[in-house]
VOMIKE-422634 format. One record per residue (C-alpha): residue in three letters; x, z, y. Coordinates in pm, 1 decimal. Layout:
<sites>
+---------+----------+----------+----------+
! mardren !       xx !       zz !       yy !
+---------+----------+----------+----------+
!     Ala !        X !        Z !        Y !
...
+---------+----------+----------+----------+
</sites>
This chain:
<sites>
+---------+----------+----------+----------+
! mardren !       xx !       zz !       yy !
+---------+----------+----------+----------+
!     Met !  -3165.8 !   5762.1 !   -199.2 !
!     Ser !  -3122.7 !   5411.9 !   -346.9 !
!     Gln !  -3357.8 !   5301.4 !   -622.5 !
!     Val !  -3375.4 !   4997.6 !   -849.2 !
!     Ile !  -3627.8 !   4906.0 !  -1120.1 !
!     Ile !  -3470.4 !   4856.9 !  -1465.1 !
!     Asn !  -3622.8 !   4782.2 !  -1805.7 !
!     Asn !  -3565.3 !   5046.1 !  -2065.2 !
!     Pro !  -3534.8 !   4984.4 !  -2437.3 !
!     Asn !  -3903.7 !   5028.7 !  -2499.1 !
!     Gly !  -3978.1 !   4740.5 !  -2262.1 !
!     Lys !  -4131.9 !   4942.0 !  -1984.8 !
!     Ala !  -3999.5 !   4937.9 !  -1632.2 !
!     Gln !  -3866.0 !   5264.9 !  -1490.3 !
!     Val !  -3696.5 !   5374.9 !  -1168.3 !
!     Cys !  -3326.8 !   5431.5 !  -1183.2 !
!     Pro !  -3267.9 !   5660.2 !   -879.7 !
!     Lys !  -2904.2 !   5649.6 !   -862.5 !
!     Tyr !  -2666.0 !   5352.2 !   -868.2 !
!     Glu !  -2367.6 !   5222.3 !   -684.1 !
!     Ser !  -2254.2 !   4866.0 !   -605.9 !
!     Ile !  -1897.3 !   4803.9 !   -488.2 !
!     Glu !  -1725.3 !   4482.8 !   -393.5 !
!     Phe !  -1357.0 !   4451.8 !   -311.0 !
!     Thr !  -1062.2 !   4211.3 !   -337.4 !
!     Leu !   -807.1 !   4286.0 !   -610.1 !
!     Asn !   -484.2 !   4134.2 !   -509.7 !
!     Thr !   -269.6 !   3930.4 !   -744.6 !
!     Gly !     12.5 !   4135.2 !   -888.7 !
!     Glu !   -192.9 !   4454.2 !   -861.4 !
!     Thr !   -137.8 !   4677.8 !  -1159.2 !
!     Asp !   -342.3 !   4978.1 !  -1255.1 !
!     Tyr !   -555.1 !   4973.0 !   -930.8 !
!     Asp !   -711.4 !   5321.0 !   -924.3 !
!     Leu !  -1077.8 !   5254.2 !   -840.1 !
!     Ala !  -1161.0 !   5619.3 !   -763.2 !
!     Ser !   -861.4 !   5659.0 !   -528.0 !
!     Asn !   -909.1 !   5326.1 !   -352.6 !
!     Gln !  -1284.5 !   5286.6 !   -325.6 !
!     Ala !  -1427.7 !   5590.0 !   -155.9 !
!     Thr !  -1792.5 !   5509.9 !   -253.0 !
!     Phe !  -1702.2 !   5506.2 !   -628.6 !
!     Lys !  -1874.9 !   5811.2 !   -775.2 !
!     Ala !  -2016.8 !   5907.1 !   -437.1 !
!     Val !  -2367.9 !   5878.7 !   -576.7 !
!     Val !  -2334.1 !   5856.0 !   -953.4 !
!     Asp !  -2120.7 !   6146.7 !  -1071.7 !
!     Asn !  -2097.9 !   6058.8 !  -1437.6 !
!     Pro !  -2159.3 !   5681.9 !  -1478.1 !
!     Gln !  -2257.3 !   5570.7 !  -1831.5 !
!     Tyr !  -2311.8 !   5199.4 !  -1753.1 !
!     Val !  -2096.4 !   4962.1 !  -1560.7 !
!     Arg !  -2125.9 !   4582.6 !  -1496.2 !
!     Ile !  -1822.2 !   4410.8 !  -1366.2 !
!     Ser !  -1789.6 !   4053.6 !  -1233.6 !
!     Thr !  -1469.5 !   3896.7 !  -1112.7 !
!     Thr !  -1364.8 !   3559.3 !   -972.3 !
!     Gln !  -1021.0 !   3560.4 !  -1164.2 !
!     Asn !   -905.6 !   3676.7 !  -1508.3 !
!     Ile !   -835.1 !   4058.3 !  -1480.6 !
!     Ser !   -811.7 !   4348.9 !  -1709.1 !
!     Ile !   -948.6 !   4708.4 !  -1687.5 !
!     Lys !   -869.6 !   5036.0 !  -1845.6 !
!     Phe !  -1115.4 !   5329.7 !  -1866.3 !
!     Asn !  -1011.5 !   5687.8 !  -1785.7 !
!     Ala !   -631.8 !   5649.3 !  -1805.6 !
!     Thr !   -358.1 !   5394.5 !  -1739.8 !
!     Thr !   -223.2 !   5466.6 !  -2085.3 !
!     Asn !   -533.7 !   5326.7 !  -2255.0 !
!     His !   -557.0 !   4975.7 !  -2387.9 !
!     Ala !   -653.5 !   4702.3 !  -2147.6 !
!     Ile !   -971.6 !   4510.2 !  -2180.1 !
!     Ser !   -950.7 !   4148.2 !  -2062.6 !
!     Leu !  -1235.1 !   4017.6 !  -1839.7 !
!     Asn !  -1271.3 !   3645.2 !  -1785.6 !
!     Ala !  -1308.9 !   3483.5 !  -1444.7 !
!     Asn !  -1653.6 !   3395.7 !  -1316.5 !
!     Thr !  -1831.6 !   3615.2 !  -1578.5 !
!     Ser !  -2017.8 !   3943.1 !  -1567.5 !
!     Thr !  -1923.1 !   4197.8 !  -1834.1 !
!     Glu !  -2127.4 !   4508.8 !  -1916.2 !
!     Phe !  -2033.0 !   4836.1 !  -2088.9 !
!     Asp !  -2323.1 !   5056.8 !  -2174.1 !
!     Arg !  -2336.3 !   5417.4 !  -2308.1 !
!     Gln !  -1972.4 !   5475.4 !  -2223.1 !
!     Ile !  -1903.0 !   5791.3 !  -2007.4 !
!     Phe !  -1597.0 !   5743.5 !  -1795.0 !
!     Asp !  -1423.7 !   5916.3 !  -1504.5 !
!     Asn !  -1229.8 !   5622.9 !  -1361.5 !
!     Met !  -1131.3 !   5262.9 !  -1404.7 !
!     Tyr !   -796.7 !   5102.0 !  -1359.2 !
!     Leu !   -782.3 !   4727.3 !  -1275.0 !
!     Ser !   -499.1 !   4482.1 !  -1302.2 !
!     Asn !   -476.0 !   4123.9 !  -1178.4 !
!     Ser !   -194.3 !   3889.7 !  -1284.1 !
!     Ser !   -383.0 !   3568.0 !  -1241.5 !
!     Gly !   -184.8 !   3434.4 !   -946.8 !
!     Ser !   -484.9 !   3461.2 !   -707.6 !
!     Gly !   -670.0 !   3740.5 !   -544.1 !
!     Ser !   -998.7 !   3824.2 !   -717.6 !
!     Thr !  -1336.9 !   3932.2 !   -570.7 !
!     Val !  -1442.9 !   4216.0 !   -799.6 !
!     Arg !  -1809.4 !   4349.1 !   -802.7 !
!     Val !  -1871.9 !   4672.8 !   -981.0 !
!     Tyr !  -2224.5 !   4807.0 !  -1040.2 !
!     Val !  -2255.1 !   5160.5 !  -1199.6 !
!     Lys !  -2546.4 !   5376.7 !  -1289.8 !
+---------+----------+----------+----------+
</sites>
Protein backbone atom coordinates (compact mmCIF):
# COMPACT_ATOMS: atom_id res chain seq x y z
CA MET A 1 0.00 0.00 0.00
CA SER A 2 1.31 3.45 -0.91
CA GLN A 3 1.55 6.04 1.83
CA VAL A 4 2.39 9.71 1.90
CA ILE A 5 2.59 12.19 4.78
CA ILE A 6 0.29 15.19 4.45
CA ASN A 7 -0.51 18.14 6.68
CA ASN A 8 -4.10 18.30 7.85
CA PRO A 9 -5.97 21.55 8.67
CA ASN A 10 -4.95 21.51 12.35
CA GLY A 11 -1.27 21.58 11.37
CA LYS A 12 -0.43 18.01 12.34
CA ALA A 13 1.06 15.50 9.93
CA GLN A 14 -0.95 12.41 9.18
CA VAL A 15 -0.58 9.38 6.96
CA CYS A 16 -2.66 9.37 3.81
CA PRO A 17 -2.75 5.64 3.03
CA LYS A 18 -4.23 5.78 -0.46
CA TYR A 19 -3.27 7.98 -3.38
CA GLU A 20 -2.63 7.71 -7.09
CA SER A 21 -0.21 9.52 -9.36
CA ILE A 22 -0.72 9.29 -13.12
CA GLU A 23 1.33 10.86 -15.92
CA PHE A 24 0.43 10.72 -19.61
CA THR A 25 0.55 12.72 -22.85
CA LEU A 26 -2.65 14.44 -23.94
CA ASN A 27 -2.38 14.88 -27.70
CA THR A 28 -3.28 18.16 -29.33
CA GLY A 29 -6.79 18.04 -30.80
CA GLU A 30 -7.95 15.58 -28.15
CA THR A 31 -11.48 16.35 -26.96
CA ASP A 32 -13.12 14.88 -23.85
CA TYR A 33 -10.33 12.37 -23.19
CA ASP A 34 -11.96 9.93 -20.78
CA LEU A 35 -9.46 9.50 -17.94
CA ALA A 36 -11.15 6.41 -16.44
CA SER A 37 -11.33 4.58 -19.78
CA ASN A 38 -7.83 5.51 -20.98
CA GLN A 39 -5.78 5.30 -17.78
CA ALA A 40 -6.21 1.90 -16.15
CA THR A 41 -4.63 3.00 -12.86
CA PHE A 42 -7.15 5.82 -12.33
CA LYS A 43 -9.38 4.81 -9.40
CA ALA A 44 -7.49 1.53 -9.01
CA VAL A 45 -6.48 2.50 -5.47
CA VAL A 46 -8.72 5.46 -4.59
CA ASP A 47 -12.37 4.57 -5.23
CA ASN A 48 -13.95 7.95 -4.48
CA PRO A 49 -11.31 10.66 -4.86
CA GLN A 50 -12.09 13.94 -3.12
CA TYR A 51 -8.88 15.81 -3.94
CA VAL A 52 -7.06 16.19 -7.23
CA ARG A 53 -3.98 18.13 -8.30
CA ILE A 54 -3.36 18.50 -12.03
CA SER A 55 -0.29 19.93 -13.71
CA THR A 56 0.11 20.35 -17.44
CA THR A 57 2.73 21.60 -19.88
CA GLN A 58 0.14 23.18 -22.23
CA ASN A 59 -3.17 25.01 -21.78
CA ILE A 60 -5.89 22.37 -21.47
CA SER A 61 -9.41 22.12 -20.07
CA ILE A 62 -11.12 19.58 -17.84
CA LYS A 63 -14.68 18.60 -17.01
CA PHE A 64 -15.70 16.63 -13.95
CA ASN A 65 -18.15 13.70 -14.12
CA ALA A 66 -19.74 14.35 -17.55
CA THR A 67 -18.76 15.71 -20.94
CA THR A 68 -21.83 17.96 -20.81
CA ASN A 69 -20.50 19.90 -17.80
CA HIS A 70 -18.76 23.24 -18.22
CA ALA A 71 -15.03 23.11 -18.94
CA ILE A 72 -12.46 24.49 -16.48
CA SER A 73 -9.38 25.99 -18.13
CA LEU A 74 -5.95 25.06 -16.80
CA ASN A 75 -2.91 27.13 -17.73
CA ALA A 76 0.35 25.66 -18.98
CA ASN A 77 3.17 25.03 -16.52
CA THR A 78 0.96 25.41 -13.47
CA SER A 79 -0.48 23.08 -10.88
CA THR A 80 -4.19 23.36 -10.05
CA GLU A 81 -5.87 21.77 -7.03
CA PHE A 82 -9.49 20.85 -6.43
CA ASP A 83 -10.31 19.91 -2.85
CA ARG A 84 -13.45 18.47 -1.27
CA GLN A 85 -14.96 17.68 -4.62
CA ILE A 86 -16.27 14.17 -5.06
CA PHE A 87 -16.01 13.02 -8.66
CA ASP A 88 -16.23 9.83 -10.67
CA ASN A 89 -14.28 10.79 -13.76
CA MET A 90 -12.51 13.61 -15.57
CA TYR A 91 -12.58 14.54 -19.23
CA LEU A 92 -9.64 16.47 -20.64
CA SER A 93 -9.32 18.46 -23.87
CA ASN A 94 -6.25 19.94 -25.56
CA SER A 95 -6.53 22.51 -28.35
CA SER A 96 -3.15 24.15 -27.65
CA GLY A 97 -1.46 23.00 -30.85
CA SER A 98 1.08 20.86 -28.96
CA GLY A 99 0.93 17.65 -26.98
CA SER A 100 0.77 18.17 -23.23
CA THR A 101 2.33 16.16 -20.43
CA VAL A 102 -0.40 15.85 -17.81
CA ARG A 103 0.22 14.77 -14.23
CA VAL A 104 -2.76 13.85 -12.07
CA TYR A 105 -2.50 13.19 -8.34
CA VAL A 106 -5.64 12.05 -6.50
CA LYS A 107 -6.40 11.03 -2.94
